[in-house]
C-alpha positions in Angstrom: -55.8 71.4 17.5 -57.4 68.0 17.5 -54.3 65.9 18.4 -51.9 68.2 20.3 -52.5 70.1 23.5 -50.4 72.4 25.6 -47.8 69.7 26.1 -47.9 67.1 23.3 -50.6 64.5 22.8 -52.5 63.1 25.8 -55.3 60.5 26.1 -56.3 57.2 27.6 -54.7 54.1 26.2 -57.2 52.2 24.0 -59.1 55.4 23.0 -58.6 57.9 20.1 -55.1 58.1 18.8 -53.9 55.7 21.5 -55.1 52.6 19.6 -52.9 50.5 17.2 -54.4 52.1 14.1 -54.2 55.6 15.6 -50.6 55.2 16.7 -49.5 53.7 13.3 -51.3 56.5 11.5 -49.5 59.1 13.8 -46.1 57.5 13.0 -46.9 57.6 9.3 -47.9 61.3 9.5 -44.7 62.0 11.4 -42.5 60.2 8.9 -44.1 62.3 6.1 -43.5 65.4 8.1 -39.8 64.5 8.5 -39.7 64.0 4.8 -41.1 67.5 4.2 -38.3 68.8 6.5 -35.7 66.9 4.5 -34.4 65.2 7.7 -31.4 63.0 6.8 -30.7 61.2 10.1 -32.2 57.7 10.4 -32.1 57.5 14.2 -35.3 57.8 16.4 -34.5 58.2 20.1 -37.3 57.1 22.5 -37.9 57.0 26.2 -40.9 56.6 28.5 -42.2 57.0 32.1 -43.4 54.1 34.2 -47.0 53.7 33.0 -48.1 50.2 32.1 -49.2 51.3 28.7 -45.9 52.8 27.8 -44.2 49.8 26.3 -47.3 48.9 24.2 -47.5 52.5 22.8 -43.8 52.4 22.1 -44.1 49.2 20.1 -47.2 50.2 18.1 -45.8 53.7 17.4 -42.4 52.6 16.3 -43.4 49.8 13.9 -43.9 52.1 11.0 -40.5 53.8 11.7 -38.8 50.5 11.6 -40.5 49.5 8.3 -39.2 52.7 6.8 -35.5 52.2 7.5 -35.2 54.1 10.8 -33.0 52.7 13.6 -34.7 52.9 17.0 -32.6 53.7 20.1 -34.6 52.9 23.2 -33.7 54.5 26.5 -36.5 52.7 28.4 -37.6 54.6 31.6 -36.0 58.0 31.7 -36.9 61.5 32.8 -37.9 63.6 29.8 -35.3 66.3 30.5 -32.5 63.8 30.4 -33.8 62.4 27.2 -33.9 65.9 25.7 -30.2 66.4 26.7 -29.4 63.2 24.9 -31.2 64.6 21.8 -29.0 67.7 21.9 -25.9 65.5 21.9 -26.7 63.1 19.2 -29.2 65.1 17.0 -31.5 62.2 15.9 -34.2 62.7 13.4 -36.7 62.8 16.2 -36.9 62.1 19.9 -40.1 60.7 21.4 -41.0 60.9 25.1 -43.9 58.6 25.9 -45.3 60.2 29.0 -48.4 61.9 30.4 -46.3 63.8 32.9 -48.5 64.7 35.9 -51.7 63.0 34.6 -53.3 60.0 36.3 -51.9 56.5 35.4 -54.7 55.6 33.0 -53.5 58.5 30.8 -50.5 58.4 28.5 -48.9 60.9 26.1 -46.4 61.6 23.4 -44.0 64.5 23.4 -41.9 65.2 20.3 -38.5 66.7 20.9 -36.6 68.3 18.1 -32.9 68.2 17.1 -32.1 71.1 19.4 -33.5 69.3 22.4 -36.5 71.6 22.6 -40.1 70.5 22.1 -41.3 70.6 18.6 -43.0 74.0 18.0 -46.7 74.5 17.7 -46.5 75.4 14.0 -44.7 72.1 13.3 -47.3 70.2 15.4 -50.0 71.7 13.2 -48.2 70.4 10.1 -48.1 66.9 11.6 -51.8 67.1 12.6 -52.8 68.2 9.1 -51.0 65.2 7.5 -52.6 63.0 10.1 -56.1 64.1 9.3 -55.6 63.7 5.6 -54.1 60.2 5.8 -56.1 57.1 5.1 -55.1 53.4 5.4 -53.9 53.1 1.8 -51.7 56.2 2.2 -49.9 54.6 5.1 -49.0 51.5 3.2 -47.3 53.6 0.4 -44.9 55.4 2.7 -41.3 54.7 1.7 -38.9 57.2 3.3 -35.6 55.7 4.2 -33.5 58.8 5.2 -30.5 59.4 2.9 -27.9 59.3 5.8 -27.1 55.8 6.8 -25.8 55.2 10.2 -25.9 51.6 11.4 -27.4 50.9 14.8 -24.2 49.1 15.8 -22.1 52.2 15.0 -24.5 54.4 16.8 -24.5 52.4 20.0 -20.7 52.1 19.9 -20.4 55.8 19.7 -23.3 56.8 21.9 -24.0 54.1 24.5 -26.6 55.0 27.1 -23.8 54.8 29.8 -21.7 57.4 27.9 -24.7 59.7 27.4 -25.6 59.5 31.0 -22.0 60.2 32.1 -22.1 63.3 29.9 -25.3 64.5 31.7 -23.6 63.9 35.1 -20.3 65.5 34.2 -21.7 68.6 32.4 -24.9 69.3 34.2 -24.9 67.6 37.6 -21.4 67.8 39.0 -21.4 71.6 39.2 -23.7 71.1 42.2 -21.3 68.8 44.0 -21.0 69.4 47.8 -17.7 69.0 49.5 -17.5 66.0 52.0 -15.9 68.4 54.4 -19.1 70.6 54.3 -21.5 69.4 57.0 -24.3 70.5 54.6 -24.0 67.1 53.0 -25.7 65.8 56.1 -28.9 67.7 55.4 -31.9 65.3 55.6 -33.4 65.3 52.1 -36.6 63.5 51.2 -37.2 62.7 47.5 -40.7 61.9 46.4 -40.4 60.4 42.9 -44.1 60.0 42.3 -43.5 56.4 41.3 -42.4 57.9 38.0 -39.4 58.2 35.7 -37.1 59.7 38.5 -37.6 56.7 40.8 -34.1 55.3 40.3 -32.1 58.1 38.7 -32.9 61.0 41.1 -31.6 59.2 44.2 -28.4 58.3 42.3 -27.8 61.9 41.2 -28.4 63.4 44.7 -26.0 60.9 46.2 -23.5 61.6 43.4 -23.3 65.3 44.3 -22.6 64.5 48.0 -25.9 64.3 49.8 -25.6 61.3 52.2 -28.8 61.5 54.2 -31.5 60.8 51.7 -34.9 59.2 52.2 -36.7 58.2 49.0 -40.5 57.7 49.0 -42.9 56.7 46.2 -40.1 55.0 44.3 -41.7 51.6 43.6 -43.5 51.9 40.3 -45.8 49.1 39.3 -47.2 50.6 36.1 -50.4 51.7 37.7 -49.3 53.9 40.6 -47.6 56.8 38.9 -48.7 60.2 40.5 -51.1 58.3 42.8 -51.2 59.9 46.2 -47.6 61.1 45.5 -45.5 63.7 43.8 -46.1 67.3 42.8 -49.9 66.8 42.2 -50.5 65.2 45.6 -48.1 67.2 47.7 -50.4 67.2 50.8 -50.5 63.4 50.8 -46.7 63.3 51.1 -46.7 65.9 53.8 -49.3 63.9 55.7 -47.2 60.7 55.4 -44.1 62.5 56.8 -46.1 64.0 59.7 -47.9 60.8 60.6 -44.6 58.9 60.6 -42.8 61.6 62.5 -40.1 61.8 59.9 -37.8 64.8 60.4 -36.3 66.5 57.4 -34.8 69.7 56.0 -36.4 69.6 52.6 -38.9 67.4 50.8 -38.4 67.5 47.0 -41.3 66.3 44.9 -41.3 65.5 41.2 -44.1 64.6 38.7 -44.4 61.5 36.6 -41.7 62.4 34.0 -39.5 64.5 36.3 -39.7 67.9 34.6 -41.8 69.5 37.4 -40.7 70.2 41.0 -42.2 71.5 44.3 -40.2 71.7 47.5 -41.4 71.7 51.2 -39.1 72.9 54.0 -39.0 71.6 57.6 -41.6 74.2 58.6 -43.9 72.7 56.0 -43.8 75.8 53.9 -44.5 74.9 50.3 -42.4 76.3 47.4 -44.4 75.9 44.2 -43.1 77.1 40.8 -43.8 80.7 41.7 -41.9 80.6 45.0 -39.0 78.8 43.4 -38.8 81.4 40.7 -38.7 84.0 43.4 -35.8 82.3 45.1 -33.9 81.8 41.8 -34.5 85.3 40.6 -33.3 86.8 43.9 -30.2 84.6 43.8 -29.2 85.5 40.3 -30.1 89.2 40.5 -29.3 90.2 44.1 -26.8 87.6 45.4 -24.8 86.8 42.3 -25.6 90.2 40.7 -26.0 88.7 37.2 -27.7 90.6 34.4 -31.3 89.5 34.8 -33.7 92.2 33.5 -36.7 90.0 32.9 -38.2 86.7 33.8 -41.2 84.9 32.3 -44.3 83.5 33.9 -47.8 82.6 32.7 -51.3 83.9 33.1 -51.6 81.5 36.0 -48.6 82.9 37.9 -49.4 84.5 41.3 -49.5 88.3 41.3 -47.3 88.2 44.3 -44.4 87.1 42.1 -45.1 90.0 39.8 -44.9 92.5 42.7 -41.8 90.7 44.1 -40.0 91.2 40.7 -40.9 94.9 40.7 -39.3 95.3 44.2 -35.9 94.0 42.9 -36.1 95.7 39.5 -36.8 92.7 37.3 -39.5 92.9 34.6 -42.2 90.2 34.8 -43.7 89.0 31.6 -46.7 86.7 31.3 -47.3 84.2 28.5 -49.9 81.5 27.8 -49.7 78.3 29.8 -47.2 75.6 28.8 -43.5 75.3 29.5 -42.8 75.3 25.7 -44.4 78.8 25.5 -42.4 79.9 28.5 -39.2 78.7 26.9 -40.1 80.4 23.7 -40.7 83.7 25.5 -37.5 83.4 27.5 -35.5 83.0 24.3 -37.4 85.8 22.6 -36.8 88.2 25.6 -33.0 87.3 25.6 -33.2 86.2 29.2 -32.7 82.8 30.8 -35.3 82.2 33.5 -39.0 81.5 33.6 -41.6 79.1 34.8 -45.0 78.0 35.8 -46.8 77.8 39.1 -47.2 74.0 38.4 -43.4 73.6 38.9 -42.0 73.7 35.4 -38.9 75.9 35.8 -37.1 76.9 32.6 -33.5 77.9 33.5 -31.3 78.0 30.4 -28.2 78.3 32.7 -28.6 74.7 33.8 -30.5 72.9 30.9 -32.5 73.8 27.8 -35.5 71.9 29.1 -37.4 72.1 32.4 -35.4 69.9 34.7 -36.9 69.0 38.1 -33.7 67.2 39.3 -31.3 70.1 38.4 -33.6 72.7 39.8 -33.8 70.7 43.0 -30.0 70.7 43.2 -29.8 74.4 42.4 -32.2 75.2 45.3 -30.1 73.1 47.7 -26.9 74.7 46.5 -28.4 78.2 47.0 -29.5 77.2 50.5 -26.1 75.7 51.4 -24.2 78.8 50.2 -26.7 81.4 51.6 -28.6 80.1 54.7 -30.5 83.3 55.2 -31.7 83.7 51.6 -35.1 82.1 52.3 -35.9 84.7 55.0 -34.7 87.5 52.7 -36.9 86.2 49.8 -40.0 85.7 52.0 -39.7 89.2 53.4 -40.3 90.5 49.8 -42.4 87.7 48.2 -45.9 87.9 49.5 -48.1 85.6 47.4 -51.8 86.5 47.1 -54.2 83.9 48.5 -55.3 81.6 45.6 -57.6 78.7 44.9 -57.5 76.5 41.9 -60.7 74.6 41.2 -60.5 71.8 38.6 -64.0 71.1 37.1 -64.4 67.9 35.1 -66.1 68.4 31.7 -67.3 66.2 28.9 -66.7 68.7 26.1 -64.6 71.8 25.9 -67.2 74.3 24.7 -65.8 77.6 23.8 -66.1 79.8 26.8 -67.3 82.8 24.8 -70.4 80.8 23.9 -71.3 80.8 27.6 -72.2 84.5 27.7 -73.3 84.9 31.3 -70.3 82.9 32.5 -67.8 85.0 30.4 -69.4 88.2 31.6 -69.2 87.2 35.2 -65.5 86.4 34.9 -65.0 89.8 33.2 -66.9 91.6 35.9 -64.7 90.1 38.6 -61.5 91.1 36.8 -62.8 94.6 36.0 -64.7 95.7 39.1 -62.4 94.3 41.8 -59.3 96.0 40.6 -56.2 94.5 42.3 -58.2 92.7 45.0 -59.4 89.9 42.8 -58.0 88.2 39.7 -59.8 85.3 37.9 -58.3 83.1 35.2 -60.4 80.5 33.5 -59.1 78.0 31.0 -59.5 74.5 29.8 -56.6 72.1 30.5 -54.5 71.3 27.5 -54.0 67.7 28.7 -57.3 66.6 30.4 -61.0 67.2 30.1 -60.9 69.8 32.9 -61.9 73.4 33.3 -59.4 75.2 35.5 -60.8 78.1 37.6 -58.1 80.1 39.3 -59.1 82.9 41.7 -56.6 85.2 43.6 -57.7 87.5 46.4 -56.5 88.9 49.7 -58.6 86.3 51.5 -58.7 82.6 50.9 -62.3 82.4 51.8 -63.2 84.8 49.0 -61.2 82.7 46.5 -63.2 79.6 47.4 -66.6 81.3 47.2 -65.9 83.0 43.9 -64.5 79.8 42.3 -67.5 77.7 43.4 -69.9 80.4 42.2 -68.2 80.3 38.8 -68.3 76.5 38.7 -72.1 76.5 39.4 -72.7 79.2 36.8 -70.6 77.2 34.2 -72.8 74.1 34.8 -76.0 76.3 34.5 -74.8 77.7 31.2 -73.9 74.3 29.9 -77.4 73.0 30.7 -78.9 76.0 28.8 -76.6 75.5 25.8 -77.5 71.8 25.6 -81.2 72.6 25.8 -80.9 75.1 23.0 -79.0 72.6 20.9 -81.6 69.9 21.5 -84.4 72.2 20.5 -82.8 73.2 17.2 -82.1 69.6 16.3 -85.5 68.2 17.2 
């Protein structure tokens, strides 16, 4: 698709769809799509992360909605998963999260959330994109779609104030993780890295609310330009380096991304728990400790093979799907299970929220540790991740990989000839102009060598392709 990637729309403010004309055209296309679906609510719920461009995008995008009779309810800076919970409660016509998640600050993005609190499906995104590509300026001026159901903004805000919605999130989703003041576990030293993003204010409040009294918060001073910069999930080693250099002692470091739906954790021994390791802990907890019915969990093509082997040891089927937490959620529901996730830290746990929730997954991890101090040793005795190396290669254009014959053949050779010793996954990012080369092997050194070999081959193939194109167009 031209507009939508693996996780909504992403781009740099001032370019492509992220211009005034592009955003107004997108809102017009979205209104026509709502009309096709015969949506009767006239409420649009919107929230954003801390990027400087967020408020500008919000104003440009929502102008067309206002002109067509919609009431806009703005939640300002809010983690996407909490916004999705609000959507489940009030069922607006559409919920819009303005965020580029883990991407650098110059990027921004738009995620559409449906009435059920889940991301709008790929099929529906295709419909929006089709309308968008067929629209012209005159078409936009002719849109008149005031929904048939009239709900005044005053009535709405009286019934659903932000304070009331947030109280509901705390009461129903957060307080089950409350720690007794008599339990000395509440003195655990917890470090929260908020990535200067949407969790900067809310996450510390929530962790304190459940009883943790010894909290250090870092990277919680957003200025609009520092989201994800040297912080959070995507820069985990920077935060570890900061703690080591300042001799800060802690039990657990919990890191979020820009909009709070991803999480990684580091323990006092500086062991890193990425999405795969967290899935291993949660799977073991539900299946072995709590003895719940959990026959299957869902990962992606990027998930470590060590997780797959771990699941086999405890009699849980491991299913892979394509990258994207929406795809994981869809497969989890399809398989009639409740748990899945991505290496990147998106954890889908339908027992705690219908949306990947970094905050709640952090609380769940701490609850598990507090109740079962030996569980980490038990899990790590079974979970043996393969060595891996992820190389991100910046690209100008996403040329179909099957057009790069030598490159594709080399990837296939590694996957076919090395058996279980080597696994290679190559894919373009759905949110950035980046080629991701993931290599797994028994030795880290082999991973690095193979990844760089493939990077160089990719560049060589691209040069040949451009040369062939230039010759045919001369």
